[in-house]
C-alpha positions as CSV (number, residue, x, y, z in Angstrom):
1,M,9.1,13.9,-20.9
2,A,11.8,16.2,-19.0
3,F,10.6,18.9,-16.5
4,K,11.6,22.5,-16.7
5,L,12.0,24.9,-14.4
6,D,11.5,28.5,-15.0
7,L,13.5,31.1,-12.7
8,K,12.5,34.5,-13.6
9,T,12.2,34.9,-10.1
10,I,15.3,33.7,-8.8
11,F,18.6,35.4,-9.1
12,I,22.0,36.7,-7.6
13,L,23.0,39.9,-7.2
14,A,26.4,40.4,-7.5
15,I,28.1,43.7,-6.2
16,V,28.8,45.2,-9.8
17,A,26.3,42.5,-11.8
18,M,23.6,40.5,-12.1
19,F,23.8,36.8,-13.2
20,V,20.9,35.4,-14.6
21,L,20.7,31.7,-13.8
22,Q,20.1,29.0,-17.0
23,S,16.9,27.3,-16.9
24,L,17.2,24.2,-14.6
25,A,16.7,20.4,-16.1
26,I,13.8,18.8,-13.6
27,Q,13.4,15.2,-13.6
28,S,10.2,13.1,-12.6
29,S,9.2,9.9,-13.1
30,M,7.7,10.3,-16.1
31,G,11.2,11.4,-17.6
32,Q,14.6,12.5,-16.0
33,S,17.3,14.0,-17.1
34,E,20.9,15.1,-15.1
35,P,21.4,18.4,-13.4
36,A,24.0,20.7,-14.8
37,A,27.2,20.9,-13.4
38,T,27.4,23.6,-10.5
39,P,28.6,26.6,-11.5
40,T,30.5,29.1,-9.0
41,P,29.4,32.5,-10.1
42,T,32.5,35.1,-10.3
43,G,32.6,37.7,-7.7
44,I,30.5,36.0,-5.2
45,A,31.9,34.8,-2.1
46,G,31.5,31.8,-0.9
47,N,31.5,27.7,-1.9
48,P,28.4,26.2,-3.1
49,V,26.2,24.1,-0.3
50,Y,24.6,21.4,-1.4
51,A,20.5,21.5,0.1
52,Y,16.9,19.3,-0.3
53,A,14.0,20.4,0.2
54,A,10.4,18.5,-0.2
55,V,7.3,20.5,-0.6
56,N,4.0,21.0,-2.1
57,A,3.8,22.2,-5.8
58,T,0.6,23.7,-7.3
59,I,-0.9,22.7,-10.6
60,V,-1.4,25.8,-12.3
61,S,-2.3,24.5,-15.7
62,Y,-2.8,21.8,-18.8
63,A,-1.3,24.3,-21.1
64,G,0.4,21.8,-23.8
65,G,-2.9,21.4,-25.8
66,E,-2.2,17.6,-26.0
67,V,-3.7,14.2,-24.0
68,V,-2.0,11.3,-24.5
69,V,-3.5,7.9,-24.0
70,T,-1.4,4.9,-24.2
71,G,-2.5,1.1,-23.5
72,T,-2.7,-2.1,-25.4
73,G,-5.4,-2.1,-28.2
74,V,-6.3,1.4,-26.9
75,G,-5.8,3.5,-30.6
76,S,-8.7,1.1,-31.9
77,Q,-10.8,0.4,-29.0
78,P,-14.2,1.3,-29.9
79,E,-15.6,2.5,-26.8
80,M,-12.6,4.6,-26.3
81,R,-13.2,6.0,-29.7
82,D,-16.6,6.9,-29.0
83,A,-16.1,8.8,-26.1
84,L,-13.7,10.8,-27.9
85,A,-16.1,11.4,-30.5
86,R,-18.4,12.3,-28.0
87,L,-16.1,15.1,-26.5
88,K,-15.1,16.3,-29.8
89,T,-19.2,17.0,-30.8
90,Q,-19.1,19.1,-27.0
91,G,-16.0,21.0,-28.0
92,E,-13.6,19.4,-25.5
93,V,-11.3,17.7,-28.2
94,T,-10.2,19.3,-31.5
95,Y,-9.4,16.0,-33.1
96,F,-7.4,12.8,-32.3
97,T,-4.9,10.3,-34.2
98,S,-3.5,7.0,-33.8
99,P,0.0,7.3,-34.2
100,T,0.0,2.9,-33.4
101,T,-2.5,0.8,-32.0
102,D,-1.5,1.0,-28.8
103,M,-1.9,5.0,-28.6
104,L,-3.8,8.3,-29.4
105,D,-2.9,11.1,-29.5
106,I,-5.4,14.0,-28.3
107,I,-5.3,17.6,-29.5
108,V,-7.5,19.8,-27.1
109,P,-8.1,23.5,-27.3
110,S,-6.0,26.2,-25.1
111,I,-9.3,26.4,-23.1
112,A,-10.1,22.8,-22.5
113,N,-11.0,21.5,-19.4
114,V,-8.0,18.7,-19.4
115,T,-8.6,16.9,-16.0
116,G,-12.5,16.3,-17.3
117,I,-11.3,14.6,-20.5
118,A,-9.3,12.4,-18.5
119,W,-12.1,11.3,-16.3
120,A,-14.3,11.0,-19.0
121,L,-11.5,8.5,-20.7
122,Q,-10.4,6.9,-17.9
123,P,-13.3,4.1,-17.6
124,Y,-12.1,2.9,-21.2
125,L,-8.6,2.3,-20.1
126,P,-7.3,-0.8,-20.7
127,P,-5.4,-2.7,-17.8
128,G,-1.8,-1.0,-18.0
129,G,-3.5,1.9,-20.0
130,N,-2.4,5.5,-18.9
131,I,-3.3,9.1,-19.8
132,T,-1.0,11.9,-19.8
133,S,-0.8,15.3,-20.3
134,H,1.7,18.4,-20.0
135,A,1.2,20.2,-16.8
136,T,2.6,23.7,-14.9
137,L,3.1,23.4,-11.2
138,E,4.6,26.3,-9.1
139,L,6.4,26.0,-6.0
140,P,5.9,27.9,-2.7
141,A,7.0,31.6,-2.4
142,N,9.7,30.6,0.1
143,I,11.0,26.9,0.6
144,T,13.1,26.0,3.6
145,F,16.0,24.0,2.7
146,T,18.1,21.6,4.8
147,T,21.9,21.4,4.5
148,A,25.0,19.8,6.5
149,S,24.7,22.6,8.8
150,G,21.0,23.5,8.9
151,N,17.9,24.8,7.3
152,V,18.3,27.9,5.1
153,T,15.1,29.6,3.6
154,A,15.5,30.5,0.1
155,P,13.1,32.7,-2.5
156,G,10.9,30.2,-4.4
157,G,7.6,30.6,-6.5
158,F,9.2,29.8,-9.5
159,R,7.3,26.8,-11.9
160,I,8.0,23.3,-12.8
161,S,6.4,21.5,-16.1
162,G,6.3,18.1,-17.5
163,T,4.1,15.0,-17.9
164,I,1.6,13.8,-15.5
165,A,-1.7,11.9,-15.3
166,P,-4.2,14.6,-15.4
167,F,-6.8,13.5,-13.1
168,L,-6.1,16.3,-10.4
169,S,-7.9,19.7,-11.3
170,E,-5.9,22.8,-11.5
171,G,-4.9,24.3,-7.5
172,S,-4.5,20.6,-6.3
173,R,-1.2,19.9,-5.2
174,L,1.8,17.3,-5.7
175,P,5.1,16.4,-3.9
176,V,8.3,17.2,-5.3
177,G,11.6,17.1,-3.8
178,L,14.3,19.8,-4.7
179,H,17.9,19.0,-4.9
180,V,19.9,22.4,-5.0
181,Y,23.2,24.5,-4.3
182,L,23.1,27.5,-2.1
183,I,25.0,30.5,-2.1
184,G,23.9,31.9,0.7
185,T,20.1,32.3,-0.2
186,N,20.9,32.2,-3.5
187,I,20.0,29.0,-5.7
188,T,22.9,28.2,-8.1
189,D,21.6,25.0,-9.3
190,A,19.2,22.5,-9.1
191,S,17.4,19.5,-10.2
192,A,13.9,18.2,-9.1
193,E,11.5,15.2,-9.1
194,L,8.1,14.5,-8.4
195,L,7.9,12.4,-5.2
196,E,6.1,9.0,-4.5
197,M,3.1,9.1,-2.0
198,R,2.7,6.2,-0.2
199,G,-0.1,4.8,2.3
200,T,-3.0,2.8,3.0
201,V,-6.6,3.3,1.9
202,A,-10.0,1.6,2.1
203,V,-10.9,0.7,-1.1
204,N,-13.9,-0.9,-3.2
205,A,-13.6,-4.5,-3.8
206,S,-15.9,-7.6,-4.6
207,V,-15.1,-10.8,-5.1
208,S,-14.4,-12.2,-8.9
209,N,-12.9,-15.4,-8.0
210,L,-12.9,-17.9,-4.9
211,S,-10.9,-20.9,-5.4
212,G,-11.2,-24.5,-3.5
213,D,-8.0,-23.5,-0.8
214,W,-9.0,-22.9,2.6
215,Q,-7.4,-22.3,5.7
216,A,-8.7,-23.2,9.1
217,G,-7.1,-21.8,12.4
218,S,-8.3,-22.4,16.4
219,A,-7.4,-21.8,19.7
220,I,-8.3,-25.1,21.7
221,P,-9.1,-24.2,25.4
222,W,-6.7,-26.2,27.7
223,G,-9.5,-28.2,29.1
224,A,-10.5,-29.5,25.5
225,R,-6.9,-30.1,24.1
226,A,-6.9,-33.8,23.9
227,I,-8.1,-34.0,20.5
228,D,-8.2,-36.8,18.2
229,V,-5.8,-35.7,15.8
230,A,-5.5,-38.8,13.4
231,G,-9.5,-38.5,13.2
232,L,-9.1,-35.2,12.1
233,N,-7.2,-36.0,9.6
234,A,-8.6,-39.0,8.4
235,S,-11.7,-36.9,8.1
236,L,-10.1,-34.2,6.4
237,S,-8.5,-36.4,3.4
238,R,-11.8,-37.3,3.0
239,L,-12.4,-33.8,1.3
240,A,-8.9,-33.2,-0.5
241,A,-6.2,-35.3,-1.2
242,K,-4.0,-32.2,-0.6
243,H,-4.3,-30.9,3.2
244,S,-1.9,-30.6,5.7
245,L,-3.1,-30.6,9.8
246,S,-0.8,-29.1,12.6
247,Y,-1.6,-29.2,15.9
248,L,0.8,-27.9,19.1
249,Q,-1.1,-29.1,22.1
250,N,0.3,-27.3,25.1
251,D,0.2,-29.5,28.7
252,S,2.0,-26.9,30.5
253,V,0.0,-24.7,33.4
254,I,1.4,-21.3,34.5
255,I,2.1,-20.6,37.4
256,L,2.3,-16.5,37.7
257,A,4.7,-16.4,40.5
258,A,8.1,-18.8,40.4
259,L,8.0,-21.8,42.5
260,N,10.7,-22.0,45.2
261,A,12.3,-25.2,45.5
262,S,9.8,-26.9,48.2
263,Q,6.8,-26.1,46.0
264,A,8.4,-27.5,42.9
265,A,8.6,-30.5,44.9
266,A,5.5,-30.3,46.3
267,A,3.6,-29.5,42.7
268,A,5.5,-32.6,41.3
269,S,4.7,-34.8,43.9
270,L,1.1,-34.8,42.3
271,P,-0.4,-37.6,40.1
272,F,-1.0,-35.4,37.2
273,V,2.3,-33.5,37.0
274,V,5.2,-34.5,34.6
275,S,7.6,-32.3,35.9
276,A,7.9,-28.7,38.1
277,G,10.3,-25.5,37.6
278,G,10.4,-21.9,37.6
279,N,6.8,-21.0,37.2
280,L,5.8,-24.2,35.0
281,L,4.1,-27.0,35.4
282,T,3.7,-30.0,32.7
283,L,0.9,-32.0,33.4
284,E,-0.2,-35.5,32.0
285,P,-1.3,-35.2,28.3
286,N,-4.9,-36.6,28.6
287,F,-5.6,-34.7,32.4
288,T,-7.8,-32.2,31.3
289,D,-9.9,-31.2,34.3
290,E,-8.7,-27.6,34.9
291,E,-11.1,-27.3,38.3
292,A,-9.2,-30.4,39.8
293,A,-5.9,-29.1,38.5
294,T,-6.4,-25.6,40.6
295,Q,-7.5,-27.1,43.4
296,A,-4.4,-29.8,43.9
297,I,-2.2,-27.3,42.8
298,R,-3.2,-24.6,44.9
299,S,-3.0,-27.2,48.2
300,A,0.6,-28.1,47.0
301,I,2.2,-25.0,46.8
302,G,-0.3,-22.1,48.6
303,D,-3.9,-20.9,48.6
304,N,-3.2,-17.8,46.6
305,A,-1.4,-19.4,43.4
306,S,-2.5,-17.9,40.4
307,V,-3.0,-20.6,38.0
308,H,-3.2,-19.8,34.2
309,F,-4.2,-22.9,31.4
310,P,-3.2,-21.8,28.1
311,D,-4.5,-22.9,24.9
312,S,-3.4,-25.2,22.2
313,L,-3.2,-23.9,18.2
314,L,-4.6,-26.1,15.6
315,S,-4.2,-25.0,12.2
316,A,-5.3,-26.9,8.9
317,S,-5.0,-26.1,5.2
318,L,-7.0,-28.1,2.2
319,A,-6.2,-27.4,-1.3
320,G,-8.5,-27.7,-4.6
321,T,-11.4,-29.0,-2.6
322,N,-15.1,-28.9,-4.0
323,A,-16.2,-29.2,-0.1
324,T,-18.4,-26.4,1.4
325,A,-17.5,-24.4,4.5
326,E,-19.9,-26.7,6.7
327,E,-18.7,-30.0,5.8
328,I,-15.1,-28.7,6.3
329,S,-16.3,-27.5,9.8
330,A,-17.9,-30.8,10.1
331,A,-14.5,-32.9,9.3
332,L,-12.7,-30.6,11.8
333,N,-15.0,-32.2,14.7
334,G,-16.2,-29.0,16.8
335,T,-12.8,-27.9,17.2
336,G,-14.2,-24.0,16.4
337,A,-11.9,-23.4,13.6
338,A,-12.3,-20.5,11.9
339,L,-12.8,-20.8,8.5
340,K,-10.9,-18.7,5.4
341,R,-10.9,-19.0,1.9
342,S,-8.9,-18.0,-0.9
343,G,-10.0,-15.7,-3.2
344,T,-9.3,-12.8,-5.8
345,L,-10.6,-9.2,-5.2
346,T,-11.2,-6.9,-7.9
347,L,-10.5,-3.0,-6.6
348,S,-12.5,-0.3,-8.4
349,G,-13.5,2.8,-8.1
350,N,-11.4,5.5,-7.0
351,I,-9.3,6.3,-3.6
352,T,-9.3,9.9,-2.2
353,I,-6.0,10.7,-0.2
354,D,-6.1,14.4,1.1
355,G,-9.0,15.2,-0.3
356,Q,-7.9,14.4,-3.7
357,S,-9.3,11.3,-6.0
358,Y,-7.3,9.0,-8.0
359,P,-8.5,6.5,-10.3
360,I,-7.8,2.7,-9.4
361,P,-6.2,1.0,-13.0
362,A,-8.4,-1.1,-14.6
363,G,-8.0,-4.4,-13.7
364,T,-6.3,-4.1,-10.5
365,T,-6.7,-7.2,-8.4
366,V,-5.6,-8.7,-5.3
367,S,-5.2,-12.5,-3.7
368,E,-6.7,-12.5,-0.5
369,L,-7.9,-14.7,2.5
370,L,-11.7,-14.0,2.4
371,P,-14.4,-14.9,5.0
372,A,-15.9,-18.5,4.9
373,N,-19.0,-17.1,3.6
374,A,-17.8,-14.9,0.8
375,T,-19.6,-15.2,-2.6
376,L,-19.1,-14.3,-5.8
377,G,-19.5,-10.7,-7.0
378,G,-20.3,-9.8,-3.2
379,S,-18.4,-6.6,-1.5
380,A,-15.4,-7.5,0.6
381,P,-13.7,-4.6,3.3
382,Y,-10.2,-4.3,2.0
383,S,-7.5,-1.8,3.2
384,A,-4.9,-0.9,0.3
385,S,-1.1,-0.3,0.4
386,Y,-1.2,2.3,-2.5
387,I,1.7,4.3,-4.2
388,I,1.0,7.5,-6.6
389,S,3.6,8.5,-8.7
390,A,3.0,11.7,-11.2
391,A,-0.8,11.7,-10.2
392,A,-1.3,8.4,-10.9
393,V,-1.9,5.1,-9.2
394,T,1.4,3.3,-9.9
395,S,0.5,0.3,-7.3
396,L,-2.1,-0.9,-5.1
397,R,-2.3,-4.1,-3.3
């Protein structure tokens, strides 16, 4: 449904006449219409200037007398129809019909609590379902627009109306983008859109599936870097036909001050040093005594030399295994690798943004690497990226 704009408070005062503006088309994510061609009022000096403003509009009312529910099979869903029957008994619903099996058309009294109706029906929405109603929103009394030559403040206070998800109570606010043309501080033409809200938020999540896919990773201390990669591979192959193991062994030693030529030559002469240059020494792969290396290097290049031993990196993955976390840890032979398990989280409940609550759509799930001790039905912390459009959560992942 296209939004409409009430311009009863916007006017252009000419020298000898007042021009009453036409109603302006408003576009929202629920329905769009193109703005009208920009008029140039006769008798007023100046050319229209394009301007834009993003403002918060206040929900004034849900006065359309109708709530529409859509979703696969929602028109014949027993739980939804039972909920509507209860609302009808309470006087919140006048009557409801099912034009199709995927739609419910609900007629409500003019004094009905549309937001309360929406929240009462929301638990019975199927995945992908929506609840919408006709809302009237009011823009701020004064609006500061951005133009190519600077900011201009123009009178506002007019209202827009259209279809949104009615989960926000009257008095709540929604972000609106206004595209207008100005002559001075007078608006001559406009279109508007409900803006998306984006961000991250902590949500309630429960583990609804655990797969047989695992990942492991570890930083191996320099002194323990000479590990048996072939042996680890053999151990993993006994747990999963599909597996991988990657090991980046770091045989370098970092000197925190660059070596001069004589220091580099002295360091290179050490029996366990393969090469020396800059601030880097490369040691024999099987030499793992950090204390002995430090003493020998300082004797060669200076007692105050700062010597750093970087970690090596181990990563492994297993697919479709029935092995437990304990069995996988044992196969990795004490490398200290942290285990993660692939699984599915079901997100439920509400999210609260700027003090306003929005229901999480039914059937919202995300794939995630979970801690090794995750259990089916257990809770898991999850920070979700959200998109809210026309007062409804349209993406949560």
